[in-house]
Structures are given as structure tokens and as C-alpha cells.
N, C-alpha and C positions, 0 to 999 in steps of 0.2 A: 454504325452497325449495332444491332441488338444482340447482346450476349449476356452470359451469366457473370454476375459481379456481386461483391459483398454489399450488404446494407447494415449500418450500425444504428441501433435504436438508442438514441441519446438518453431517453428516460430510464432505460434499463442499465446503461453503462455506469459502473461504479468507479471508474477512473483508475483501475488497478494497473493499467499499462501492459498487462500480460500479452494482449493481442499484438501490440506494437512490437514487442520483443520477438513474438512468434512469426511475424511477417518478414520473411527473408528478402522480399523485394523492396521493402521500405515504403509500402503503400499506405501504411497506417501511422499516424502521428498523434501526439497528445496536445489538444488545444483547449485551454481553459479547464483543465482537469478532466476532459472527456476524450475518448478515442474518436478519431475522424479519418475518413478515407481522403488522403491528401491529393492523389492523382489517379484517375481511372486507368491510365495506360501503365501504371505500375502494378495493378492488380491482375494476377494471372488466372483468377477465378477458381483456383484449386482449394482454397479455404483452409490453409494450415492454421489460420487464426480462429476458426470456429470452435474446435474442441478445446482451445486454450482459454476461451472466455468463460469465467466462472459464473457470470451473471446471465448467460444466454442472450446477450445483447446483439449478437452477430448472426445474420442469416444470408442466404443467397436470394437474389432477385434477378429477373430478366428485364433489362432496360437498355435504352440507347446509351452506348458508352464507347469511348475511344478503344481501339484494339490494344491488346497487351503489347508493349514495346520492350522487347528484351534488351535491345541496344541502349535505350534510355535508362533502364534499370542498371545495366552494367556501368554506364557512365556515372550514374548517381552514386553507386557503391564506391567507385574509384575516388570521386570527389569527397565522399564521406570519410574514406580512409585517410585522405590527405588532410582533412580537417580534424581527424581524430575522433569523429563521432558520426552517426547516421544523420543525414541532413533532414530526412522526413520521417524517421521512425525511431523507436526505442524509447524506453522510459527514462526520464531524467534521473530517477533513482539508481540507475545502473552506471551513470557517468562517473568516471574516475576523477577524484579531486583530492588535493592535499592541502592542509591548513598549517600555517606556521604557529607553533606553540612556544611560549616562553619556558625555557628549561629551569627546573628547580635547582639545577646544578650551577647556574650562572651566579655564583657568589651568594646564593641563598640556601638556607637549610631546607632539606627535603620536607615536604608536607607530612604531617603525622598521619598514620594509617587511620582510615575511618572505618567504623564498625558497620558491617552490612545491616541493612534494614529489611532484608528478605525474611518474610514470615512463614513461607510455606514452599513445598515442593510437591509435584512438578509445577512449572510456571507456564509451559506452552499450552495454548488454548486447545490444541489437538490432544493433549495428554491428560489434562485435568479431568477428574470425575465431575459429573453433573451436580452431585450433592456431596458435600464434605463439611466437617466441623468448622474449618476455617472460613467458610462462606457465611456462617451464622452471624448476623448483625455486622456484616463486613462493609467497609468502605472499599469498593472495588476499583482497582486501577487496571485499565485495559491499555496496554502500551505496545507501540511498534518495537520490533526487535532492536532497531538501530537507535532508538531514542536514548537508551541508557548510555550508549557510547558517545552520542553527540553532545548530550547535556552533562557537563562535568559534575554537577551536584544533584544528580538524579535521585540518589538514595534519600538524601535529606529533604529535597524539595517535593518529590512526588511519591516515593515508595514508603516513607516513614508512616507507620500505622495502618498501612493498607494491605489488602490481599491483591496480588498482582497476577494478571494473565497477559502473556505476550504472544505476538504472532506477526507474520508477514504474509498478507494475501497474495503477494507476487510470487513468493517461494512455495507456499503451501498449496496455492491454486485451488482454494476452497472458499465457500461462503461461510463465514463464522457465525452468521446471525442466528441460525437454528440452535446451535449449541449454547450460545450466549443467552438466548431467550429461555432455554430450559434451565440454565443456571439461575437466572433471575426469577423464574417462576417457582423453583423448588427450594429457594433459600431466602432468608430475610436480609436483603441487601439494602443498606442505608443510603448509599450514594454511589455514583459512577463517575469516574474521571477517565477520559480518553486522552492519551498522550500520543500524538502522531507526528511524523515528519512532514515537511512542507512538500515533498515530492508527490506527484499525482497518484502513484501506486498506493500510497498510504490512505488515499480516499476510501479504498475498499474497507479498511479497518474502521474508520469513522462511520461509514455507511452501515456496516454490519452491527456496530454497537447501537446506533440510533434505531435501526430496524428492530433489533432484539428488544430494546426498551419498549417500543410500540407493541410488539407481539406479546410481551410479558403481561400486558394488561395492568401493570402497576405504575403508580406515580412515584418514580425514583428520581431525585435530583441528579442532574448530569451536567458536566462541563467538558469542553473539548479544548485541549491545549496543543498548539502547533509549534514545533521546534524547527528552526532552520538547519540546513546541512552543516553550518559552521557553529552550531551550538547556542543559538540565541532563541529566546521565547518570542514568537511572533504574535501570538494571540492566546 
């Protein structure tokens, strides 16, 4: 049958995973860091995912597609609940996980408190001004909210000597690239380091930073560091 169904533009998709979380039917999943319509019969054609997409990568099309199968969706949800996660949708960044840590109390002295390396406030991308004294000749660190919690030595390894901007495209549901580009245009930025998590939704942060660098028109050295969810440097 020919019916209205969503279409995902892979070129525009930034991998944030917001659409997958917004799809109550489980029709959208994350594949290789991009959103993908997993099954036509899971898509009801109502488009809850459209306004959720910050990149404008989702639209409606009229095409030959299997009819929406409410029973199949219900069965998938039950299966997902039994597995403790959605089988075909949801961002891996939302998955609940716990990691074993060696306690400092296991016969060892507690670690000495470390001095914070934070050099400015505010730190949230949405809250910082476009131009500020701490941006002058700054080595800019653009970091995912979760990275400082995942990586134990974040302050010494990444934050030391840098001006930091933090954000989460999944929670803020915005494209940071425009503001980041304005910061780079209006200030003398020496370098940019992006610290992101391995989860697909963090791709939005990396994409925004690289796009901002391009739009700034400046040749600013940049590196991207990826942290695993259990606190290891992957790249």
C-alpha cells in the first residue's frame, strides 16, 4: 500500500539519537551512528520524531510501505521490556549501566583532594556569552556533559589550562554550531579540543564543533577525543 511514512536524510543526520528516543513505536534505531527506520510496519506516520530532530533530517514521504501494525509494535515493546531495553529504538547513551570501581577504603588511604582546574563560569554552551575575556588566546575545550564523570582524571588530562564549554545535544535539543562559530569568529582561539563520549548522541557535539570551525573561516588546530562509557580513551 502507498501511505505516508517518515524518511531520514543520512547526510543531514548528526547521530544525536533524539528521534529514536522520541519514537514511541520503536521504529527508529541507531545504526553506525546514524538514525535509521528499522521497520515500516512500526511507523505510524504521525511524526513525533520530526519536531524532535535538531538537524531537520526527518521528513514525510508518500511511498509503498507495509501498513502500520499495532500488534507487532505492542509485541516488540513487551519483548523490549523483558530484555530491559528497546529492541529497535532508543539511544545507547540512555542505557542504564553500572561499573565496578575499586574502593579507596579497601585498606588504602583515600586519595588526596585534587584542585579544580576550572577557569571560568558559566560553562554550559547555552549560557556562555559569545565574547568574554576568558576566550582571548584560549585553548578551547568543548566537552560532553558526561565526559568529566566518565574519565577520572578529566581535570588534569583535559581541563588544565583550557577554557571549557560543555553541553549535551540530546538534552538541549539544539544545534550548537551557530553559537560555537560566533565564539570562534569573535575571539582569538588558539586551539580546539572536543571530548565526546562513544555513544551516538554525542556525535551531535562533534558535528557542531567541526561545523563551527568551518563556518568561522579560521584555521584553528582541532582534535577530537572519544571516551568510552566505562572511562577509557578510545581515540
